[in-house]
C-alpha positions in Angstrom: 69.1 4.8 -78.7 66.0 7.2 -80.4 65.2 5.7 -83.5 65.4 9.1 -85.2 69.5 8.0 -85.4 68.7 4.9 -86.7 67.4 6.1 -89.9 70.3 8.9 -89.4 72.9 5.7 -89.9 70.9 3.7 -92.1 71.0 6.2 -94.4 74.5 8.1 -94.1 75.5 4.2 -94.2 73.9 4.0 -97.6 74.6 6.4 -99.0 78.2 6.9 -98.8 78.9 3.1 -99.7 76.2 4.1 -102.7 78.4 7.5 -103.3 76.0 8.4 -106.3 74.0 11.3 -104.0 76.9 12.8 -102.9 79.3 12.4 -105.6 76.5 14.1 -107.6 76.0 17.1 -105.7 80.4 17.6 -105.1 81.0 17.2 -108.4 77.6 19.4 -109.7 79.2 22.5 -107.0 82.9 22.1 -108.5 81.6 22.3 -112.0 79.8 25.5 -111.1 82.7 26.8 -109.2 85.2 25.8 -111.8 82.8 27.1 -114.4 82.8 30.7 -112.3 85.3 30.8 -112.2 87.4 29.9 -115.4 84.7 32.8 -116.9 86.7 35.4 -114.9 89.3 37.4 -116.8 92.7 37.6 -116.5 93.3 39.5 -113.3 90.2 40.0 -112.7 89.0 39.9 -109.1 86.1 38.1 -107.5 83.8 40.3 -105.1 82.9 38.0 -101.6 79.2 38.4 -102.5 79.9 37.2 -105.8 81.8 34.9 -104.2 78.9 34.1 -102.0 76.4 33.8 -104.1 77.7 31.1 -106.9 78.6 28.7 -103.3 74.9 29.1 -101.5 73.1 28.9 -105.1 75.8 24.9 -105.4 75.1 24.3 -102.3 71.1 24.7 -102.8 71.9 22.3 -105.7 73.6 20.2 -103.2 70.5 20.1 -101.1 67.9 19.1 -103.7 70.8 16.1 -104.8 71.3 14.2 -101.8 67.0 15.2 -100.9 66.8 13.1 -103.7 68.7 10.3 -103.0 68.0 10.6 -99.6 63.9 9.7 -99.8 64.9 7.6 -103.2 66.6 4.6 -100.7 63.9 3.8 -99.8 61.9 2.8 -102.3 64.6 -0.6 -103.2 65.5 -3.6 -101.7 61.4 -3.1 -99.6 62.3 -0.9 -97.2 59.3 1.3 -97.6 57.2 -1.8 -96.6 59.5 -2.0 -93.4 59.0 1.0 -92.0 55.5 1.6 -92.8 55.0 -1.9 -90.6 57.6 -0.5 -88.0 56.7 1.2 -85.1 59.0 4.5 -86.0 57.2 7.9 -85.9 56.8 9.9 -88.3 58.7 12.8 -85.7 61.7 10.4 -85.6 61.1 9.6 -89.2 61.5 13.2 -90.2 63.9 14.0 -87.8 66.6 11.1 -89.2 66.3 12.3 -92.3 67.3 15.4 -91.0 70.2 15.1 -89.1 71.4 12.6 -92.4 70.7 15.5 -94.3 72.9 18.1 -92.2 75.8 15.9 -91.7 76.1 15.2 -95.3 75.4 18.9 -96.7 78.4 19.7 -93.9 80.7 16.9 -95.7 80.4 18.1 -98.9 81.0 21.7 -97.8 84.1 20.4 -95.8 85.5 19.4 -100.2 83.5 22.7 -101.8 84.7 25.3 -98.8 88.3 25.0 -100.2 87.7 24.6 -103.5 85.8 28.1 -103.4 88.1 29.8 -101.3 91.5 29.0 -103.8 89.7 29.4 -106.9 87.8 32.6 -106.4 91.0 33.9 -104.0 89.4 35.1 -101.5 90.6 36.4 -97.3 89.4 34.6 -94.9 88.4 37.8 -92.2 85.9 35.6 -89.7 85.5 31.9 -88.8 83.0 32.3 -86.9 80.6 34.1 -89.4 81.4 32.2 -92.2 80.8 28.8 -89.6 77.6 31.5 -89.1 76.6 31.8 -92.0 77.1 28.4 -93.2 75.1 26.6 -90.1 72.6 28.6 -90.8 72.2 27.1 -94.5 72.1 23.9 -93.7 69.4 23.7 -90.9 66.7 26.0 -92.8 67.7 24.0 -96.4 67.5 20.6 -93.8 64.5 21.0 -93.2 63.1 22.6 -96.0 65.0 19.8 -98.1 62.8 17.3 -95.9 59.7 19.0 -96.3 60.0 19.1 -99.9 61.0 15.3 -100.9 58.1 14.4 -98.3 56.0 16.8 -100.9 57.3 15.5 -104.1 56.4 11.7 -103.2 52.7 12.5 -103.7 52.1 11.8 -107.0 49.0 14.7 -107.2 49.8 17.7 -108.6 48.3 19.5 -106.5 50.6 18.1 -103.8 53.4 18.5 -107.2 52.2 22.2 -107.2 53.5 23.0 -103.0 56.7 22.7 -104.0 57.0 25.5 -106.9 55.4 27.5 -103.4 58.1 27.3 -100.7 61.2 27.9 -103.5 60.0 31.8 -102.8 60.3 30.7 -99.6 63.8 30.4 -99.5 64.9 34.1 -100.5 65.4 35.5 -97.2 67.5 32.4 -96.0 69.6 32.1 -98.8 69.9 36.4 -99.0 70.9 36.1 -95.5 73.4 33.1 -96.3 74.7 35.7 -98.5 74.9 38.6 -96.6 76.6 36.5 -94.0 79.3 34.7 -95.9 80.1 38.2 -97.7 80.7 39.7 -94.4 83.1 36.9 -93.4 85.4 37.6 -96.6 85.4 41.9 -96.5 86.3 44.2 -94.3 84.1 46.4 -96.0 80.7 44.3 -95.7 77.5 45.6 -94.4 76.7 44.6 -90.5 74.9 41.0 -90.1 72.8 41.1 -87.0 69.4 42.3 -88.9 70.7 39.5 -91.8 71.1 36.8 -89.0 67.5 38.0 -87.1 66.0 36.6 -90.7 68.4 33.4 -91.1 67.7 32.6 -87.5 63.6 33.0 -88.0 63.5 32.1 -91.9 65.3 28.6 -90.0 62.9 28.2 -87.2 59.9 28.7 -89.7 60.9 25.7 -91.7 61.7 23.6 -89.1 58.5 24.4 -87.1 56.7 24.0 -90.6 58.6 20.4 -90.7 57.3 19.0 -87.6 54.2 20.1 -88.2 53.8 19.2 -91.9 55.7 15.7 -91.9 53.4 13.5 -90.1 50.4 14.5 -92.5 52.3 13.8 -95.4 54.1 10.5 -94.4 51.2 9.2 -93.2 49.1 10.1 -96.2 51.7 8.5 -98.3 51.4 5.1 -95.8 
């Protein structure tokens, strides 16, 4: 079995046993959705675009919390020292973290999506478009989350500034996710082929950036 799957198994097992990271992300996502639903006037209908934007925003916060939880695992019980002494490559370590974050995001969204549809009174017209929007978001944000997690392990202000520079690069992916999910919940939304192209391009960009930059950051932290 590839070493990356051992990293994935370790991370998911520890996160689910401790439940701190994933429960915090689920509760924060629920809080955002519930607060915005309660803020609407009686009888006021939330548009599919607004619902998609709020769901995407809630998931961005979930990515941040889960990523912090994943990278904090190595700071307990000397796990980081064992990893430094092991033969695992930075690419395998990054891929294992990436898969773990992807799985935990899916678990979170399986709980948040039904609640979003119920509280925002949305109708699903295209299940395939919804799955596509969520898939693009998850794969792109998983790459970005792991890359940001590696950057935040560094202590220099120069490395910390990279996180600020990376956030504007997320906007095209977030907009593509919003438009695709809006299309899934509306009959009048604009065609999404161009947004699928934008989202796919940035997913590929973030994944390549993860493969190239993570080994450098990982090695410099050893």
